[in-house]
All heavy atoms as an XYZ file, in Angstrom:
714
protein
N     -77.416     36.923     50.527
C     -78.227     37.847     49.742
C     -78.214     39.232     50.417
O     -78.396     39.311     51.645
C     -79.676     37.278     49.701
C     -80.648     38.200     49.044
C     -82.090     37.782     49.286
O     -82.338     36.876     50.060
O     -82.987     38.467     48.718
N     -78.007     40.240     49.602
C     -77.925     41.598     50.129
C     -79.347     42.226     50.327
O     -80.140     42.100     49.470
C     -77.115     42.444     49.149
C     -76.198     43.451     49.722
S     -75.249     42.861     51.155
C     -74.330     44.344     51.509
N     -79.521     42.844     51.467
C     -80.752     43.588     51.707
C     -80.381     45.053     51.843
O     -79.243     45.383     52.299
C     -81.427     43.149     53.030
C     -81.811     41.695     53.030
N     -83.082     41.269     52.688
C     -81.098     40.559     53.310
C     -83.115     39.937     52.750
N     -81.908     39.490     53.128
N     -81.277     45.930     51.484
C     -81.029     47.331     51.659
C     -82.203     47.925     52.453
O     -83.339     47.798     52.049
C     -80.892     48.071     50.332
C     -79.640     47.718     49.584
C     -79.662     46.665     48.706
C     -78.466     48.397     49.816
C     -78.500     46.310     48.008
C     -77.307     48.043     49.160
C     -77.294     47.011     48.259
N     -81.861     48.543     53.556
C     -82.856     49.159     54.385
C     -82.704     50.664     54.141
O     -81.614     51.223     54.320
C     -82.629     48.854     55.851
C     -83.753     49.082     56.826
C     -85.024     48.341     56.382
C     -83.362     48.603     58.208
N     -83.769     51.309     53.693
C     -83.706     52.750     53.437
C     -84.327     53.470     54.601
O     -85.505     53.378     54.852
C     -84.452     53.079     52.150
C     -84.235     54.515     51.706
C     -84.752     54.774     50.318
C     -84.328     56.162     49.918
N     -85.412     56.914     49.285
N     -83.489     54.167     55.358
C     -83.949     54.895     56.522
C     -83.789     56.367     56.309
O     -83.092     56.833     55.394
C     -83.108     54.489     57.768
C     -83.154     53.005     58.143
C     -82.204     52.737     59.278
C     -84.551     52.550     58.488
N     -84.439     57.113     57.190
C     -84.177     58.548     57.246
C     -83.466     58.817     58.562
O     -83.882     58.290     59.599
C     -85.463     59.319     57.182
C     -86.195     59.052     55.875
C     -86.937     60.299     55.432
O     -87.946     60.621     55.991
N     -86.430     60.930     54.435
N     -82.415     59.593     58.538
C     -81.620     59.839     59.723
C     -81.657     61.343     59.987
O     -81.260     62.145     59.154
C     -80.179     59.364     59.572
C     -79.332     59.761     60.784
C     -80.126     57.866     59.379
N     -82.175     61.692     61.164
C     -82.176     63.091     61.570
C     -80.907     63.311     62.425
O     -80.741     62.629     63.442
C     -83.438     63.379     62.403
C     -83.544     64.845     62.810
C     -84.713     65.064     63.717
O     -85.528     64.170     63.969
N     -84.809     66.258     64.251
N     -80.040     64.165     61.931
C     -78.787     64.435     62.626
C     -78.433     65.882     62.468
O     -78.410     66.397     61.337
C     -77.682     63.539     62.096
C     -76.328     63.853     62.765
C     -76.107     63.567     64.065
C     -75.298     64.489     62.006
C     -74.895     63.883     64.649
C     -74.073     64.822     62.584
C     -73.933     64.510     63.932
O     -72.711     64.800     64.532
N     -78.227     66.551     63.538
C     -77.754     67.944     63.512
C     -78.746     68.856     62.778
O     -78.338     69.762     62.063
N     -80.007     68.612     62.944
C     -81.029     69.526     62.340
C     -81.343     69.163     60.868
O     -82.306     69.701     60.314
N     -80.610     68.239     60.272
C     -80.897     67.820     58.885
C     -81.527     66.407     58.942
O     -81.199     65.610     59.760
C     -79.645     67.754     58.068
C     -79.021     69.134     57.868
O     -79.789     70.104     57.616
O     -77.790     69.255     57.959
N     -82.337     66.168     57.926
C     -82.800     64.760     57.731
C     -82.148     64.250     56.442
O     -82.259     64.834     55.386
C     -84.326     64.703     57.605
C     -84.792     63.295     57.285
C     -84.986     65.164     58.927
N     -81.450     63.146     56.579
C     -80.699     62.551     55.467
C     -81.252     61.219     55.097
O     -81.631     60.421     55.965
C     -79.254     62.303     55.874
C     -78.571     63.546     56.456
O     -78.024     64.344     55.677
N     -78.623     63.741     57.773
N     -81.345     60.930     53.789
C     -81.659     59.578     53.353
C     -80.431     58.734     53.645
O     -79.316     59.135     53.410
C     -81.943     59.542     51.859
C     -83.340     60.113     51.563
O     -84.237     59.953     52.415
O     -83.484     60.728     50.510
N     -80.686     57.533     54.155
C     -79.597     56.682     54.595
C     -79.884     55.294     54.040
O     -80.869     54.672     54.456
C     -79.518     56.706     56.130
C     -78.452     55.824     56.720
C     -77.128     56.160     56.544
C     -78.793     54.724     57.475
C     -76.149     55.355     57.117
C     -77.814     53.926     58.074
C     -76.463     54.235     57.871
N     -79.062     54.832     53.154
C     -79.230     53.488     52.607
C     -78.287     52.564     53.366
O     -77.093     52.759     53.406
C     -78.898     53.497     51.114
C     -79.400     52.287     50.315
C     -80.897     52.150     50.425
C     -78.969     52.367     48.873
N     -78.857     51.550     53.958
C     -78.133     50.696     54.905
C     -78.045     49.295     54.277
O     -79.050     48.568     54.266
C     -78.870     50.737     56.229
C     -78.447     49.762     57.246
C     -77.123     49.339     57.378
C     -79.388     49.246     58.114
C     -76.784     48.422     58.328
C     -79.010     48.319     59.136
C     -77.670     47.897     59.210
N     -76.900     48.925     53.709
C     -76.733     47.599     53.109
C     -76.448     46.573     54.226
O     -75.617     46.799     55.108
C     -75.519     47.769     52.175
C     -74.738     48.864     52.764
C     -75.672     49.712     53.573
N     -77.108     45.454     54.169
C     -76.895     44.427     55.211
C     -77.176     43.057     54.568
O     -77.937     42.917     53.655
C     -77.844     44.664     56.393
O     -77.785     43.518     57.256
C     -79.284     44.857     55.939
N     -76.501     42.047     55.110
C     -76.781     40.708     54.592
C     -77.782     39.977     55.485
O     -78.004     38.799     55.319
C     -75.519     39.865     54.349
C     -74.577     39.937     55.534
O     -75.023     40.268     56.674
O     -73.371     39.705     55.316
N     -78.362     40.726     56.422
C     -79.366     40.107     57.287
C     -80.734     40.737     56.927
O     -80.825     41.937     56.636
C     -79.058     40.388     58.737
O     -80.173     40.176     59.577
N     -81.783     39.917     57.030
C     -83.103     40.486     56.777
C     -83.598     41.200     58.028
O     -84.591     41.946     57.996
C     -84.112     39.381     56.357
O     -84.186     38.418     57.400
N     -82.922     41.006     59.171
C     -83.293     41.728     60.394
C     -82.006     42.038     61.157
O     -81.637     41.379     62.125
C     -84.235     40.817     61.232
C     -84.823     41.594     62.424
O     -84.712     42.841     62.422
O     -85.347     40.963     63.327
N     -81.358     43.103     60.680
C     -80.022     43.422     61.258
C     -80.048     43.894     62.680
O     -81.103     44.346     63.196
C     -79.497     44.525     60.359
C     -80.696     45.130     59.687
C     -81.718     44.033     59.676
N     -78.912     43.815     63.342
C     -78.760     44.253     64.756
C     -78.469     45.714     64.789
O     -77.924     46.337     63.856
C     -77.637     43.480     65.419
C     -77.917     42.041     65.651
C     -76.749     41.377     66.362
C     -77.041     39.903     66.620
N     -75.849     39.232     67.214
N     -78.764     46.301     65.935
C     -78.459     47.720     66.206
C     -76.969     48.036     65.966
O     -76.604     49.025     65.341
C     -78.830     48.135     67.634
C     -78.313     49.527     67.977
C     -80.347     48.036     67.778
N     -76.101     47.109     66.408
C     -74.644     47.382     66.258
C     -74.226     47.492     64.817
O     -73.340     48.242     64.463
C     -73.801     46.325     67.020
C     -73.945     44.907     66.475
C     -73.062     43.904     67.233
O     -72.363     44.316     68.183
O     -73.113     42.727     66.860
N     -74.916     46.739     63.930
C     -74.559     46.833     62.508
C     -74.999     48.176     61.949
O     -74.254     48.802     61.182
C     -75.270     45.682     61.749
C     -74.704     45.479     60.364
C     -75.403     44.397     59.561
O     -76.172     43.588     60.169
O     -75.215     44.387     58.343
N     -76.198     48.605     62.330
C     -76.670     49.965     61.969
C     -75.648     51.002     62.425
O     -75.289     51.920     61.692
C     -78.026     50.218     62.540
C     -78.554     51.648     62.428
C     -78.821     51.999     60.957
C     -79.827     51.812     63.257
N     -75.187     50.854     63.674
C     -74.287     51.870     64.222
C     -72.942     51.926     63.477
O     -72.360     52.996     63.296
C     -74.015     51.590     65.713
C     -75.236     51.921     66.571
C     -74.890     51.866     68.066
O     -74.768     50.819     68.647
N     -74.711     53.048     68.637
N     -72.453     50.779     63.016
C     -71.206     50.781     62.254
C     -71.394     51.528     60.948
O     -70.492     52.266     60.521
C     -70.695     49.346     62.008
C     -70.108     48.694     63.241
C     -69.258     47.487     62.905
N     -70.007     46.469     62.129
C     -70.709     45.491     62.720
N     -70.750     45.388     64.037
N     -71.317     44.602     61.995
N     -72.549     51.410     60.304
C     -72.786     52.110     59.046
C     -73.031     53.608     59.308
O     -72.576     54.447     58.522
C     -73.968     51.525     58.331
C     -73.607     50.271     57.538
N     -72.950     50.300     56.372
C     -73.747     48.975     57.886
C     -72.740     49.075     55.929
N     -73.208     48.241     56.835
N     -73.634     53.954     60.436
C     -73.794     55.348     60.795
C     -72.396     55.980     61.016
O     -72.153     57.118     60.623
C     -74.637     55.500     62.033
C     -76.122     55.222     61.880
C     -76.814     55.089     63.231
C     -76.807     56.325     61.027
N     -71.527     55.242     61.657
C     -70.141     55.733     61.889
C     -69.494     56.026     60.549
O     -68.839     57.095     60.381
C     -69.340     54.726     62.671
C     -67.903     55.187     62.928
C     -67.130     54.226     63.856
O     -67.428     53.036     63.875
O     -66.228     54.719     64.529
N     -69.635     55.122     59.580
C     -69.033     55.323     58.286
C     -69.565     56.590     57.578
O     -68.849     57.375     57.032
C     -69.284     54.113     57.380
C     -68.200     53.076     57.409
C     -68.523     51.958     56.413
C     -68.223     50.577     57.038
N     -68.980     49.536     56.377
N     -70.906     56.687     57.601
C     -71.477     57.774     56.806
C     -71.365     59.116     57.510
O     -71.166     60.170     56.860
C     -72.936     57.485     56.478
C     -73.570     58.615     55.659
C     -74.792     58.180     54.850
O     -74.948     57.035     54.553
N     -75.674     59.132     54.564
N     -71.520     59.178     58.811
C     -71.601     60.435     59.521
C     -70.363     60.747     60.315
O     -70.247     61.798     60.916
C     -72.826     60.471     60.425
C     -74.131     60.501     59.660
C     -74.842     59.272     59.475
C     -74.622     61.648     59.112
C     -75.989     59.275     58.759
C     -75.832     61.645     58.382
C     -76.513     60.443     58.198
N     -69.416     59.807     60.371
C     -68.143     60.026     61.060
C     -68.345     60.256     62.542
O     -67.641     61.025     63.174
C     -67.445     61.231     60.426
C     -65.932     61.139     60.608
O     -65.371     60.032     60.696
N     -65.267     62.250     60.668
N     -69.349     59.561     63.116
C     -69.574     59.637     64.588
C     -69.197     58.248     65.160
O     -69.805     57.259     64.787
C     -71.064     59.878     64.923
C     -71.617     61.028     64.080
C     -71.249     60.155     66.395
C     -73.122     61.060     64.062
N     -68.191     58.188     66.030
C     -67.808     56.925     66.575
C     -68.990     56.253     67.267
O     -69.805     56.892     67.887
C     -66.726     57.311     67.599
C     -66.261     58.667     67.197
C     -67.388     59.354     66.526
N     -69.034     54.920     67.139
C     -70.144     54.135     67.704
C     -70.370     54.469     69.161
O     -71.505     54.698     69.643
C     -69.921     52.620     67.512
C     -70.907     51.832     68.369
C     -70.057     52.250     66.057
N     -69.268     54.594     69.957
C     -69.444     54.834     71.389
C     -69.876     56.237     71.709
O     -70.158     56.581     72.861
C     -68.220     54.409     72.207
C     -66.926     55.099     71.681
O     -67.012     55.997     70.827
O     -65.857     54.729     72.187
N     -69.912     57.123     70.713
C     -70.430     58.510     70.880
C     -71.876     58.615     70.436
O     -72.501     59.657     70.619
C     -69.628     59.489     70.074
C     -68.198     59.693     70.510
C     -68.079     60.782     71.588
O     -68.952     61.655     71.644
O     -67.088     60.743     72.327
N     -72.397     57.584     69.793
C     -73.700     57.676     69.174
C     -74.835     57.492     70.179
O     -74.785     56.597     71.017
C     -73.895     56.602     68.064
C     -73.062     56.823     66.851
C     -73.229     55.708     65.874
O     -74.169     54.936     65.927
N     -72.259     55.563     64.955
N     -75.853     58.310     70.057
C     -77.098     58.085     70.727
C     -78.120     57.895     69.590
O     -78.324     58.824     68.804
C     -77.500     59.255     71.592
C     -76.490     59.610     72.671
C     -76.513     58.611     73.799
N     -75.359     58.830     74.704
C     -74.197     58.232     74.560
N     -73.960     57.404     73.542
N     -73.203     58.441     75.396
N     -78.707     56.736     69.478
C     -79.607     56.408     68.374
C     -81.006     56.157     68.921
O     -81.181     55.325     69.787
C     -79.085     55.182     67.602
C     -79.977     54.898     66.377
C     -77.650     55.342     67.188
N     -81.953     56.960     68.460
C     -83.306     56.916     69.014
C     -84.344     56.692     67.962
O     -84.225     57.194     66.845
C     -83.590     58.217     69.786
C     -82.869     58.218     71.125
S     -82.407     59.882     71.671
C     -81.206     60.364     70.500
N     -85.364     55.939     68.339
C     -86.506     55.713     67.456
C     -87.747     55.682     68.336
O     -87.868     54.829     69.181
C     -86.344     54.430     66.664
C     -87.527     54.131     65.790
C     -87.787     54.906     64.640
C     -88.342     53.063     66.049
C     -88.857     54.639     63.841
C     -89.458     52.788     65.203
C     -89.699     53.594     64.112
N     -88.687     56.583     68.099
C     -89.916     56.642     68.884
C     -89.699     56.536     70.356
O     -90.322     55.722     71.062
C     -90.891     55.542     68.401
C     -91.393     55.826     66.990
C     -92.450     54.814     66.648
N     -92.887     55.028     65.267
C     -93.392     54.075     64.454
N     -93.518     52.862     64.896
N     -93.740     54.356     63.268
N     -88.758     57.304     70.868
C     -88.530     57.340     72.309
C     -87.734     56.129     72.849
O     -87.482     56.073     74.060
N     -87.307     55.244     71.979
C     -86.504     54.082     72.431
C     -85.030     54.370     72.181
O     -84.635     54.873     71.115
C     -86.913     52.821     71.652
C     -88.415     52.530     71.693
C     -88.794     51.484     70.695
O     -88.947     50.303     71.054
N     -88.951     51.815     69.438
N     -84.176     54.022     73.135
C     -82.731     54.191     72.967
C     -82.113     52.913     72.435
O     -81.892     51.960     73.178
C     -82.113     54.515     74.333
C     -82.460     55.927     74.812
O     -82.791     56.766     73.998
N     -82.416     56.143     76.113
N     -81.826     52.926     71.149
C     -81.291     51.744     70.515
C     -79.890     51.479     70.972
O     -79.468     50.304     71.051
C     -81.305     51.905     69.014
C     -82.627     51.549     68.297
C     -83.781     52.432     68.756
C     -82.477     51.639     66.794
N     -79.105     52.529     71.221
C     -77.692     52.349     71.582
C     -77.489     51.616     72.905
O     -76.417     51.097     73.157
C     -77.022     53.742     71.672
C     -77.729     54.712     72.516
N     -78.756     55.459     72.005
C     -77.616     55.056     73.824
C     -79.227     56.242     73.011
N     -78.551     56.023     74.104
N     -78.541     51.542     73.702
C     -78.443     50.776     74.972
C     -78.493     49.267     74.761
O     -78.224     48.528     75.672
C     -79.597     51.192     75.922
C     -79.419     52.579     76.493
O     -78.259     53.078     76.498
O     -80.385     53.180     76.938
N     -78.848     48.880     73.535
C     -78.994     47.452     73.302
C     -78.444     47.061     71.926
O     -79.165     46.799     70.982
C     -80.516     47.075     73.364
C     -80.750     45.605     73.166
O     -79.868     44.783     73.321
N     -81.996     45.244     72.852
N     -77.093     47.040     71.796
C     -76.460     46.802     70.482
C     -76.846     45.439     69.847
O     -76.869     45.328     68.656
C     -74.946     46.818     70.798
C     -74.824     47.449     72.146
C     -76.117     47.244     72.841
N     -77.197     44.491     70.689
C     -77.578     43.177     70.173
C     -79.044     43.109     69.743
O     -79.454     42.096     69.202
C     -77.295     42.067     71.174
C     -75.818     41.931     71.527
C     -74.949     41.640     70.311
O     -75.253     40.773     69.505
N     -73.884     42.382     70.114
N     -79.786     44.186     70.015
C     -81.182     44.177     69.625
C     -81.346     44.186     68.111
O     -80.449     44.663     67.417
N     -82.467     43.666     67.694
C     -82.782     43.661     66.248
C     -83.654     44.895     65.904
O     -84.535     45.247     66.674
C     -83.496     42.369     65.917
C     -82.701     41.146     66.257
C     -82.072     40.561     65.071
N     -81.134     39.497     65.430
C     -80.178     39.084     64.620
N     -79.972     39.701     63.436
N     -79.360     38.117     64.925
N     -83.396     45.432     64.686
C     -84.143     46.639     64.328
C     -85.659     46.373     64.278
O     -86.445     47.204     64.657
C     -83.677     47.167     62.933
C     -82.209     47.595     62.889
C     -81.957     48.327     61.581
C     -81.790     48.405     64.076
N     -86.010     45.165     63.806
C     -87.436     44.906     63.709
C     -88.149     44.898     65.050
O     -89.305     45.256     65.153
C     -87.619     43.549     63.020
C     -88.993     43.358     62.405
C     -89.044     42.099     61.541
N     -88.393     42.294     60.262
C     -87.976     41.282     59.482
N     -88.129     40.011     59.883
N     -87.416     41.549     58.314
N     -87.448     44.469     66.112
C     -88.121     44.451     67.428
C     -88.419     45.870     67.915
O     -89.271     46.046     68.744
C     -87.280     43.676     68.445
C     -86.146     44.462     69.095
C     -85.243     43.579     69.965
O     -84.716     42.557     69.513
N     -85.065     44.005     71.196
N     -87.758     46.848     67.342
C     -88.051     48.246     67.665
C     -89.097     48.840     66.740
O     -89.507     49.989     66.897
C     -86.773     49.091     67.614
C     -85.848     48.830     68.707
C     -84.705     48.029     68.531
C     -86.050     49.342     69.996
C     -83.803     47.810     69.544
C     -85.155     49.072     71.043
C     -84.037     48.312     70.797
O     -83.189     48.045     71.843
N     -89.523     48.085     65.751
C     -90.533     48.568     64.797
C     -89.895     49.341     63.654
O     -90.625     50.096     62.937
N     -88.604     49.182     63.416
C     -87.920     49.914     62.358
C     -88.038     49.197     61.055
O     -87.661     48.033     60.937
C     -86.445     50.159     62.713
C     -86.338     51.062     63.969
C     -85.715     50.800     61.548
C     -84.939     51.200     64.526
N     -88.588     49.851     60.038
C     -88.756     49.305     58.716
C     -88.312     50.286     57.719
O     -87.822     51.419     58.074
C     -90.212     48.928     58.431
O     -91.005     50.122     58.642
C     -90.709     47.846     59.377
N     -88.464     49.978     56.426
C     -88.096     50.940     55.385
C     -88.802     52.286     55.655
O     -89.965     52.294     56.045
C     -88.553     50.438     54.024
C     -87.370     49.812     53.286
O     -86.219     50.287     53.420
N     -87.631     48.759     52.547
N     -88.034     53.366     55.419
C     -88.569     54.688     55.543
C     -88.753     55.191     56.982
O     -89.203     56.300     57.217
C     -89.849     54.920     54.768
N     -88.376     54.378     57.978
C     -88.431     54.851     59.355
C     -87.451     55.992     59.556
O     -86.403     56.067     58.933
C     -88.049     53.716     60.342
O     -89.084     52.778     60.444
N     -87.839     56.912     60.441
C     -86.981     58.052     60.761
C     -86.324     57.784     62.114
O     -86.992     57.632     63.148
C     -87.823     59.308     60.834
C     -87.104     60.583     61.329
C     -86.008     61.036     60.398
C     -88.074     61.723     61.613
N     -84.997     57.690     62.109
C     -84.301     57.521     63.385
C     -83.520     58.858     63.660
O     -83.205     59.601     62.769
C     -83.324     56.324     63.393
C     -82.251     56.462     62.312
C     -84.094     55.035     63.221
C     -81.160     55.424     62.396
N     -83.283     59.081     64.968
C     -82.609     60.290     65.351
C     -81.243     59.921     65.903
O     -81.151     58.983     66.708
C     -83.404     60.978     66.463
C     -83.678     62.457     66.189
C     -84.861     62.959     66.977
N     -84.840     62.619     68.386
C     -84.185     63.329     69.289
N     -83.518     64.386     68.981
N     -84.222     62.959     70.570
N     -80.235     60.587     65.466
C     -78.874     60.309     65.894
C     -78.273     61.548     66.536
O     -78.335     62.629     65.945
C     -77.986     59.815     64.747
C     -76.551     59.549     65.243
C     -78.565     58.562     64.103
N     -77.709     61.411     67.721
C     -77.013     62.465     68.362
C     -75.596     61.984     68.659
O     -75.433     60.816     69.048
C     -77.732     62.846     69.727
C     -76.957     63.955     70.418
C     -79.144     63.242     69.486
N     -74.595     62.854     68.433
C     -73.250     62.468     68.749
C     -72.276     63.421     68.152
O     -72.593     64.126     67.185
N     -71.056     63.430     68.684
C     -70.018     64.285     68.153
C     -69.289     63.624     67.048
O     -68.821     62.505     67.202
C     -69.023     64.625     69.308
C     -69.514     65.715     70.202
C     -68.335     66.412     70.849
N     -67.417     65.450     71.460
C     -67.506     64.987     72.707
N     -68.529     65.434     73.462
N     -66.651     64.147     73.171
N     -69.133     64.329     65.939
C     -68.294     63.861     64.849
C     -66.852     63.751     65.305
O     -66.379     64.541     66.105
C     -68.366     64.822     63.649
C     -69.610     64.683     62.834
C     -69.479     65.635     61.628
C     -70.760     65.734     60.837
N     -71.103     64.535     60.087
N     -66.137     62.797     64.687
C     -64.675     62.736     64.856
C     -64.066     63.964     64.214
O     -64.499     64.327     63.075
C     -64.110     61.527     64.098
C     -63.918     60.209     64.792
C     -63.227     60.285     66.154
O     -63.605     61.010     67.046
N     -62.219     59.498     66.314
N     -63.091     64.586     64.808
C     -62.381     65.645     64.064
C     -61.682     64.999     62.856
O     -61.187     63.836     62.960
C     -61.374     66.160     65.077
C     -61.337     65.220     66.174
C     -62.578     64.395     66.143
N     -61.670     65.698     61.752
C     -60.959     65.207     60.573
C     -59.436     65.281     60.893
O     -58.976     66.366     61.267
C     -61.294     66.027     59.322
C     -62.818     66.079     59.135
C     -60.579     65.489     58.123
C     -63.451     64.768     58.773
N     -58.774     64.210     60.727
C     -57.317     64.257     60.990
C     -56.569     64.722     59.792
O     -56.718     64.173     58.704
C     -56.831     62.839     61.397
C     -57.414     62.381     62.708
C     -56.617     61.233     63.290
N     -57.149     60.902     64.594
C     -58.218     60.129     64.780
N     -58.847     59.610     63.752
N     -58.663     59.861     66.006
N     -55.736     65.739     59.971
C     -54.925     66.227     58.815
C     -53.543     65.611     58.840
O     -53.081     65.254     59.886
C     -54.797     67.772     58.946
C     -56.149     68.465     58.766
N     -56.816     68.493     57.575
C     -56.913     69.101     59.683
C     -57.972     69.120     57.752
N     -58.049     69.534     59.007
């Protein structure tokens, strides 16, 4: 069964709506990071993902719910975009 977590992502001074499709009712940080990589073109190993002062990227196996992340939560992402390859 597909779940959709609707988050807000603050990146580069903008706040973006971010719809995160997952087949888990409590997805892991690493799954979130893979979707962030797809949408924002920031490689997972370049990402710094923060929520209320917690560094999610330090614990890829952690579950979003254990950090208190639910629908409409605002997470902050810092990282360098991949250059577009021509």
